[in-house]
C-alpha positions, 0 to 999 in steps of 0.5 A, a space after each residue: 500500500 502506498 503512503 498516499 492511501 491514508 490521505 485518500 481514505 481520509 478524503 473519502 470519509 469527508 466526501 461521504 459526509 458531503 455527497 452521500 449525506 448524513 443518512 449513512 452516518 446518523 444511525 451509528 453516530 446517534 447510537 454512540 451519542 446515546 451511549 455517551 449521554 447515558 454515561 454522562 447522566 450516570 455520572 451526574 446522578 451519582 455525583 461521583 467526580 471520579 466516575 469518568 464518562 469516558 470510561 463509562 462510555 466504552 464499558 457500556 459500549 462493550 456490554 452492548 456489543 457483547 449482548 446484541 448483534 448490531 446492524 450493519 447500518 451503524 458501521 459507517 457512523 461508528 467509524 466516523 465517530 472514532 476517526 473524526 469526532 474524537 479529533 474535535 474532542 481533543 481540540 476542544 480539550 485545549 480550552 480547559 488549560 491556560 499557560 498561566 496555570 502551567 507556569 504557576 507550578 514554577 520551573 521545578 514543578 514543570 521539570 518534575 512533571 516532564 521528567 516523570 512523564 518522559 521517563 515513564 513512557 520510555 520505561 514502559 516501551 522498554 519493558 514492553 519490548 522486553 516481555 514481548 507485548 505488541 508494540 502498538 498496545 505497548 505504546 497505548 499503555 505507555 501514553 495512557 499511563 504517562 499522560 492522561 489516561 483514556 484521552 491519551 490512549 485514544 489520541 495516541 491511537 491516531 498515531 499508532 493505529 492499533 487494533 480496537 481491542 488494543 485500545 480497549 485493553 489499554 483503557 482498561 489498564 489505565 482505569 484499573 491502576 489509576 483507580 487503585 492510586 485514587 484509593 491508595 494515595 490519600 492513605 500514603 500522604 502522611 506515612 510518606 511525610 508529604 505536605 499538601 503541596 508535595 502531595 498535590 504534585 505527586 498525585 497530579 504527576 503520577 495518577 492516570 485520569 484527570 478525574 482520578 487526580 481530582 478525587 485523590 488530590 482534594 482529599 489532602 485539602 484545597 492546596 493539594 487539590 489545586 496543585 494536583 489539578 494544575 500539575 495534571 493539566 501540565 501533563 495533558 499539555 504534553 499530549 500534543 508533543 508526545 503524539 506528534 513525536 510518536 507519529 513522526 517516529 513511525 513515519 520515519 521508521 523502516 520503510 516496511 510494514 503497515 505502520 509506515 502508512 500512518 498520517 500525521 495527527 495534525 489535530 493535536 496542533 488544533 489542541 495547542 491552538 485552542 490552549 493558546 487562545 484560552 491563554 490569550 483571551 478571557 473566556 467567559 465562565 459559562 462558555 468555558 464550562 460549555 466547551 468543557 462539557 462539549 469536549 467530554 461529550 465528544 470524547 465519550 462519543 468516540 469511546 462509546 463507538 470504540 466499545 460498540 465496535 470491539 469484540 470483548 471476547 478478543 480482549 482475553 487473547 492478549 493474555 496477561 503480559 499487557 496487564 503486567 506491563 500496565 502494573 509495571 507502568 503504574 508502579 514505576 510512575 508512582 515510585 519515580 514521581 515520589 522520588 522526584 518530589 523528594 529530590 526537588 525538595 517539595 
């Protein structure tokens, strides 16, 4: 297959949207949107902030796929949601971050976050090769663990183009181990001698999902919650350069194999642009909240579509090694992040 094929495929998807009309896309998109709305409603009814609608969306999608045979009519819309709705959601994610928030961490705090993220990503990729985990799945687990959980997994998949089962497995890993951190970290703050600022930085620099960080960090008080949230947002910012670096390394790698046909995920530049816009102008609180809800909804729709197209029975075929890799990544980022907090004198 030539390197121009992905671009042709992308143009074909948009041509379908304009010429064949929305009728082909509507059934699948409506189904994925309904699942995402159900996930958001469940979170709203429970009031539990750590209950990520992204995770709920893929879980509900997986359950529906395992219980019901979906009609062929939903296929096109689900595919469109995975490819394009996802990208709009990542772009809107930039409106939740400002440069001022990141700079408030100070040089030491920012360096701590960057070193923890980069070291974790490299360590997981090294361990994945060592124990023989599929390279695509390894990259997804590495991205989800080191950056921001499920959002990073689906964004990184735009570069590595892993199987849908790989995405579901990686999301399961970051959900499991991030949830363990969310429950265990508050119990460790006092035994480890972490003051509120240090505890907040540790949670934000090492726990997987944004919602998990917020739930764990604010148990240490407002100072911990604020620093945990900001340091986590600093990791989210690193999503853009990480995905671009992954895509570039794949494209510039060996000329053999299907991975060389992967297009550059330019939507991450849109993510950076929205972050810069949010930093340069004062966005009204109501608009900012609407954009945050919109981003969460679009990402939830993409993960719902992913779940609806994933055969849960095939997840078990990956075996125990990816789970062990996820556990390794969780332990590495937790311990390494704590050591850096101590080393930097927080």
